[in-house]
N, C-alpha and C positions, 0 to 999 in steps of 0.2 A: 504494500499500499504506500502511495506517495505521501511523503512527509512535508511539512511546511517549516522551514528553518529560518530563524532570525539571526543575522550576523550584525554585530555592532562593531564599527571600525572608525578610526580617525581619518581625516582628510588625506594623510600620508600614504594609505594603501588603497584608497577608493578607485583609483585608475586601473588597478589590477582586478578588483572585484567586479568592476563594470564589464570586464571580459570573462572572468572565471565563473561568475554566478549563472549567467544564461547558458554557458557551455555545459555546466554541470546539470542544469535543469533539462537540457536537451538529451543528455546522456542517460540520466536516471529517472526523470519525471518529478524528482523532488523540487518543490518551489523554494527559492532562496530570496529573502528580502534582506537587503543590505541597508542599515541605517548608519548614517554618518554622524558622529558626535565629536566633541572636543575630547582630548585625553582626560581632562578633569571629569567630564561628564561620564566617560566610560567607567572610571573608578567609582564614581558616585553611584552609577547604576548597579554595579556589582554589590556595593555596600547595602543598597536598598532592595536588592533582589529583583531589579527591573527585569521583565520577561525577555529572555534571549536564550539562544542555544549555543552560540559561539561568539568569541570576542577576540579582537585582534589588538595585541599590546606589544610593547617592547621594553627592554631594560628593567629598571626598578619597579615601575607599576606592575609588570608581569610577575616579578618575584614576590611582591607583596601579596598579590592576589593568590598565588600558589600557597604561600605561607599561611594565609588566612582561611584556606580551604574553600575559597569561592570558585575554584576551578576543579575539574575532574583530574585527579592525580595522574601524572604521566601523560596527559593529553596535549600538553603545550608542545607545538611543533613549529620550527622555523620554516617559513615558506617563501619569503620574498625579501628582496633588498632594493634600495634605490640609492643612486649617487646624489651628491650634494654639490651645488655649484652656484655661480653668480649670474644674475640677470640684470639688464639694463633696459632703458626705454627704446623701443623701436626707432631707428633712425639716428640714435646716438652713436658716436664712435665706440667701437668695442675696446675696452681697456686691456692692458697686458696682464694676464694672470698666468703666464706660462711657467713661472717659478714661484716659490714662496716669497722671495725678495720682491719680485715684480708685483705680486699680489699685495704685499705690504705697502708699496708705494702707491698702488691703485687705491687702496682703502684710505691711506693718509691724504690722498688728493680728492677724495669724495666729499661732497657737501653733506650727504647723509646716507646711512645704510639701514636696511630693514631686515630683520629675521624674527622667527617665531619664538614662542615659549616651549615648543615641542622638541622632538628629537633633532631636527635639522638646526634649530636655534642653539641647542646644546653644542652641536658640532661647530656652528659658526662662532659661538663665544669662545670655545676651546681653541679654535684656529687663531682668533684675534689675540688670545692670551699667549699662545705660543710665539706669535710675532712680536710680543712685547709692547703692544700699542693699545692695551685695553683702556688705559686712562685717556689717551688722545681720542679714542673713538666714542667714549661714554656720552658726551654731549651731542654727538651726531647720530646716535643710534635710536631707531624707532622700532618698537616691538609690535609685530602684527598680532591682533587679537581676534580678528574676524576675517576669514578668507586667506588666500595665498599672500605671502610677503610680496610677490611680484605685482600683485594688484595695487599695492601702494605706489609702486614705480609707475604703473600705468596711469594712475590718477595724479601723478606729480607730487605725492606726498613723501617720496624718498627717491634719491638718485639711483641707488643700487639695491639689490635684494640677494640674500643668500638663503637658498632653500632647495629641497629635493627637485631633481630634474622633472619627474612625473607631475609635480604639483606646479612647477614654474612654467614649463614649456607651453601648456595650453592657454596661458594668460594672454589675451589679445592685447597688442600694443607694447609688447615686451620681447626681447630677444635673450635667449639662454646663451651666454658666452661660452661657458664650459665648466667642468668640474674643478673643485678646489685643487690646487697643484701639490704634488709631492706628498710629504707626510702630513700635510694639513688635511688631506681628504680622509673621510670615514664614511662608510656606508651606513645607512639607517636599515636595520634588519628587523623584520616583523615576524611575530609568531602568532599562530591561531591556537585557541584552546577551547575546550568544551566547558560551558558554564555548569556549575554543580547542579543547578536546579533544572536543567534541561530535561524534558520528557522525550526527546528524540535523539538519544545518544548514538544509536547505531547509524542513523542517517548522518549525524554530525561527524561521526568517525569516517563515514564514506566520503564526505566533503573534504575532510583533511587529507585523506589518501589521494583524492583527485588533485588538490591544489599543490601537492608535492610530487606529483607524477610527471613523467616525461611529456605527457600531453599538455601539461599546464605551461611549460616553458615558453612556447610561442605566444601564448595568451598573456603571460606576464610581460614579454618583450613588446607586445602590442600596446600594453599599458605603461610603457616606458619604465618597466622595472625588470628584474631578473631573478631567477631562482636563488634562494638563500644558500649560503655555504656555512658550514658549521664553524 
């Protein structure tokens, strides 16, 4: 019998689910509804037992949910990752980000830079800190709280943005210059897990098997992501 699965995920992996969910439905008949929420809302939903079958998390929030018993033990599985890079407004000259030093000079010459409070924002802040320019950039940094960081660039609210490629590229009016250079770059890796109160665990396990299968790789690539590596 076909199941109806609810997947809750942040903006960072939605481009993948837009491809994965319908493909899984065509293959199995199971209906998949993907709900986009902020990372904070995802954690709050787990705490309040909001109805869902699977959740997509990464890093510390995932570890906390496992420790608290909010997820089915052993179900958390890495399935996708995304590169992080710099965007500018369409028509603007592309800055040099070919090396960490070039990237540093580009940031120091920027009027403003935008990044999120999520995983890509952590990567951006860590890169800036590695370059030793955190203090210089503090007054020129805008944090995105609603929508992609590149959207702030498109609206003229920031000169440059740092965020995942799959979140940045679709933003009209902006260009994705490239990934962060050298050892400044880190992938954002996503895991999917079964929520402890799910009543559709077998179908949920089937979805996890699908999103980590070879069949999923071209779908992830279409969503500008790639299969996760351990």
